[in-house]
C-alpha positions as CSV (number, residue, x, y, z in Angstrom):
1,M,-2.8,-49.8,-38.8
2,D,-0.4,-46.9,-38.8
3,L,0.3,-45.0,-42.0
4,T,3.8,-44.8,-43.2
5,R,5.3,-41.7,-44.4
6,W,8.7,-41.2,-45.8
7,V,10.8,-37.8,-45.7
8,N,14.0,-37.6,-47.9
9,N,16.2,-35.0,-46.0
10,N,15.0,-31.5,-47.4
11,D,12.2,-32.6,-49.6
12,I,10.0,-29.6,-49.4
13,V,6.7,-31.4,-50.1
14,P,6.4,-33.2,-46.8
15,R,6.9,-29.9,-44.9
16,V,3.9,-28.1,-46.7
17,P,1.6,-26.8,-45.5
18,P,3.8,-25.5,-42.6
19,T,2.9,-26.5,-39.0
20,W,2.5,-22.6,-38.1
21,L,-0.7,-22.9,-40.1
22,G,-1.8,-25.5,-37.9
23,Y,-1.3,-28.5,-40.1
24,R,0.1,-31.8,-38.7
25,H,1.2,-34.8,-40.7
26,T,0.1,-38.3,-39.5
27,G,1.5,-41.6,-39.6
28,V,5.0,-43.1,-38.7
29,R,7.8,-40.9,-40.2
30,F,10.8,-42.6,-41.7
31,Y,13.5,-40.2,-42.3
32,I,16.3,-40.5,-45.1
33,N,19.4,-38.5,-44.0
34,T,21.7,-36.4,-46.3
35,Y,23.7,-39.7,-46.9
36,G,20.7,-41.6,-48.1
37,K,20.4,-43.8,-44.8
38,I,17.1,-44.2,-42.8
39,R,17.7,-42.9,-39.4
40,R,15.8,-42.0,-36.3
41,M,16.8,-38.5,-35.2
42,T,15.8,-35.8,-32.8
43,K,14.6,-32.6,-34.1
44,R,17.9,-31.0,-33.5
45,Q,19.7,-33.8,-35.4
46,R,17.3,-33.4,-38.3
47,T,17.9,-29.7,-38.3
48,K,21.6,-30.3,-38.5
49,D,21.2,-32.9,-41.1
50,R,19.0,-30.6,-43.2
51,W,21.6,-27.9,-43.2
52,R,24.2,-30.4,-44.1
53,G,22.2,-31.5,-47.1
54,F,21.4,-28.1,-48.1
55,L,25.0,-26.9,-48.1
56,H,26.0,-30.1,-50.0
57,G,23.4,-29.4,-52.5
58,L,24.7,-25.8,-53.1
59,K,28.1,-27.3,-53.7
60,E,26.8,-29.3,-56.4
61,G,24.8,-26.4,-57.9
62,K,21.3,-27.9,-56.8
63,I,18.4,-26.8,-54.7
64,D,18.3,-29.6,-52.2
65,H,14.6,-28.9,-51.4
66,F,13.6,-29.7,-54.9
67,S,16.2,-32.4,-55.8
68,D,15.3,-34.3,-52.6
69,H,11.7,-34.7,-53.9
70,S,12.9,-37.0,-56.7
71,I,11.0,-40.3,-56.4
72,A,14.1,-42.0,-58.0
73,R,16.0,-40.8,-54.8
74,Y,13.3,-42.2,-52.6
75,V,13.4,-45.5,-54.4
76,D,17.1,-45.7,-54.4
77,H,17.5,-44.9,-50.7
78,I,14.7,-47.4,-49.6
79,A,15.8,-50.2,-51.8
80,D,19.5,-49.7,-50.5
81,A,18.0,-49.8,-47.0
82,V,16.2,-53.0,-47.6
83,E,19.2,-54.6,-49.1
84,E,21.5,-53.6,-46.2
85,A,18.9,-55.0,-43.7
86,T,18.5,-58.2,-45.6
87,T,22.5,-58.6,-45.8
88,S,23.0,-57.8,-42.3
89,R,20.3,-60.5,-41.4
90,G,22.3,-63.1,-43.4
91,A,19.3,-63.8,-45.7
């Protein structure tokens, strides 16, 4: 059974300890983009999206790396994705 791991845009916790220290996360990553949508993205696309989220956070007076760590944000985004998937299947 594969482990599942969620990453909400700039949440700092899933990125520590850093890979340059030799640490590697395991499991299947599900990435939640700046707009709260679960997306498969290349490393380049994630980098662009993280900058977008960071700049958006600054405009709102927040530090995106910390505000994205909120469990409520994770729950809301995942619940929205489940609802969207259920609706699109006509269930």
